[in-house]
N, C-alpha and C positions, 0 to 999 in steps of 0.2 A: 568573806571575799573568795577564799579558796573553794568553799562549798559552792558558790555561785558559779565560779569559773568551771568547776567539775560538772556542774548541771548543764551548763551551756555546751561543754564538749560532748556530753552524753547526748544532748538533743541534736547536735550537729551529725555525730555519727549515726544516730537514729534516722535522721533525714536522709543521708547518703544512702544507708542501707534500703531504706523505703523506695528511693528514687531508682536504684539499681534493679530492685526486685520488680518494682512497678514497669521500669522500662523494658525489662526483659519479658514480663508478662504481656506488655502491649505488642512487642514484636512477634510474640508467639500466636497472637490472635490471628483469625482468618483475615484476608484482606478486606472482606466486606465490613467487619467489625472496626478495623482500622481506617475505613472511609477510603480505601484505596480503589482506583479505577483501573482494572486489568485490561490493557489494550493489546490485541494481537495483531502482528504484522509480520511478513517474511522480509527480513532485512538484507534483501539481495536484489534491490530494484532501485538503483540510484538514478536521479537525485531524490527520489521520493522516500524510499526505506533503505537505509545502508547503516554502516558503521563507520566511525572516524578511526584515525590511526590507533588510537588506544582501545579500539573495539566497543566504544559506546554508540548507543543508537543515535543516529542523526538523519536529517533530511526533511523533506517538505511535510510528510506525514508525521514525523516525530515532532516537529515544531507545531503542527495543528493539533496533535493529541495533548501536548502540554497546555496549549491556549484553551482547549476544551476543559482540561482538568481544572485550570484556574477559574474558568467561568462557572464550573459546577463546584467549586470550593472542595475539590477531591485530589489527593495526590495520585500521580500517574505512574503505573507499573507497565512498562513494555515488555511483551513477551514475544520472542523471536520463534515463529513457527513455520513450517513448510506451508505453502500457500494452499495446498489441497487438504490441509489439516485445520485450517481456520474455521470453517463452518462447523465441523464436528466439535472443536474445542468450545465454540460459543455455545452450541446447543446443550453440551454436557456441563456448562458452568465454569470451565476452566479459565475462560476470559469473559469480560462483560461486553466488549465491543470488538469489531473489526474495523481497523483503519489501515488498509493495505492495497491501495489503488484498485479496490475491487468494483467490477462493473455490476450494477444493479440489473439483474435479468429476472424474467418472469420464472425460470426454472428455480433460481436461488430464492426467490421470494416465497416460493412454496415452503422452504425450510426456516428462513429467518425474515425479519422485517428490515426495512432500509430507511435511513434518514432521507431528506431531500437531496437531490444531486448537488455536489460541490464542484464538479469538473466535467467538462464535456471532451470526448476524443472519439476515436473510431479505429476500427481495423483497417490495416493497409498491407503492404507487401514489401520485403526486402528481397531483391531478386539479384542474380548474377551481373556483373557489369555488362557483359556482351549478350545478355538474354534478349530474346525478341518479345518476351512478355510484357504486355502493357496494362493488363487488367486481370481480375480474378477469373473472368471468363477464359481468358487465354490459358490460365494454369490449369483448370480442370479438363485436362486431355489425357488420354491414353498414353503412357510413357513418361508423364511428368511425375515429379515427386515433390512434396512440399513437407516443411517441418512446423510442428506446433509445440508449444510448451503445454505439458500436462496440466489439466484443471483450469486453463485460461478460457476466456471466450473465443479465442482463436481455435482452440481445441474443439470446443462446442460446435463453432460454425462448420469446420471441416467435417466433423462427425455427421452433421445434418445435411450439409449442402454439397459437399465434394463428392462426386459420383464416379469419377474416372481416373483422377490422379491417385498416386499412392501417398498415404498420409504416414508421416514419421512422427510418433509421439515421444518427446523426450522430456526428461525432468528438469533441465536447466535451459535458460535463455542462451546462455553462451555456447552450450552444445548446438541448439538450433541455428545459431549464427554461423558456427563452424561447418555445418552441413552445406550452407550456401557458399561460404567462402571456398571450400574445397570442391565445390561443384557436385557434390552427392545429393543435394536437393536444389530444386529449380527456384524455390521461394521459401519464406518464413512469414507466417501470418503473425502480426503482433500490432500493438498499438502505435500511433503515430510517433509519440515522443521517443519511445524506444528504437524504433525503426531509424528515426533520424539520427540518434546517438550511434547506433550500430553501423550506419553508413559512414558517419564520421570517422569511426575507427577503422573502417575498411573500405576506404574509397577506391583502391586499386582493383578491388575484386567484386565489389557490390554496387547496387544502384537502388535507390529508394523510390517507390511509387507511393507517395503520401497521401493522395486523395482517398479518404476513407470509403470503402464499399459498404460499411456498416457502421453507422453511428452509435456511440455509447455514452453512458454516464457513470461516473463514480460516485458511490455513496458510502455511508458509514453502516456496517451491519450491526443489528441489534437483535437480541434474542426476542422471540415472539412472546406476546403478552406484557411487554414492557413499554406501554404507550407514553406513560409519563416521562420516561427517560427520553424517548424519541422526541417528544414535544420539546423537552429541554434542549436537546442536540439541535433541532430545527431552529430554535430561537437563537442558539449560539452562531450557527452557520450564517443566519440572516444578519445578525449584528456584526459578525467577523467581516462579512463582505461589505457591508455599509461603512466599516472603518478602514476599508482598503487593505485588510489583512492579507487577502489572497494575491492583491498586487504586490505587496511587500515580499511574499513568499516567492512569487515569480521572479522579482528582481534580485532576490538573494541567490536562488538556486538554478534559475533558467533564464537568465538574461540574454545568453547568446541564442538559445533556441527561440525566445519570443521575438528577437530581432530578425532571425532567419525566417521564421513562419509569416512575419509581416511582410517581408521582401516577396516571399512566394505566394502570397494572397490567401493563406490559410488563417482562419480565425484561431486565437490562442485559446488555451484551455479553460482558464478560470472565468 
């Protein structure tokens, strides 16, 4: 009996040692071998990409990323990267996908592939409360100044279309808003959702012009040559929409905005 018990103890210790060693080896394997889906986003764009009070990723895109991982039967790893570093990181294999409120543009499509669109929005303006500006045409005048966030489609639009006004290229959304609040810029070119939120926070000093002068669609960025993954993502988006997944995300994170846009007569995003 004692010999049998000693044999069992040895087997138990051997199993524990094997589990520890194997578990450590698994953790040290590259993410691809551990079946991890590395998704890049800039966690500085609430309520789509942000962090909670404990610094953990949360928001519309984070929930969407985890739903995608579940569909693909892969663990998800969120990598917080600067927005203008997302495409280089995808192309070099640091991440597998971009899910960061990224507009699918022809210029970006020369470098990466995109999934089907999952959200529609557009560029609009945040202007000073007492400003006479009513349109993008009013803004592009000598003596006017506008702010854009570096690497965004607002930045691209200004570089290509604004001929007379001064363009201020800044790294952070908050810095662009502050330029308008302080009267240093006449307007900030950004998407409808953010413009609405920034106006809510600064009603005493700003005014939103929410009718888009350029319509856009957001999509998931995929490395070129990965058609199988793109097809899987498109199937996920189709099924997620059919199951009212986007409606649920809107109700969870954007309920106030949905109602406000309904009252103003603007179509909501999803």
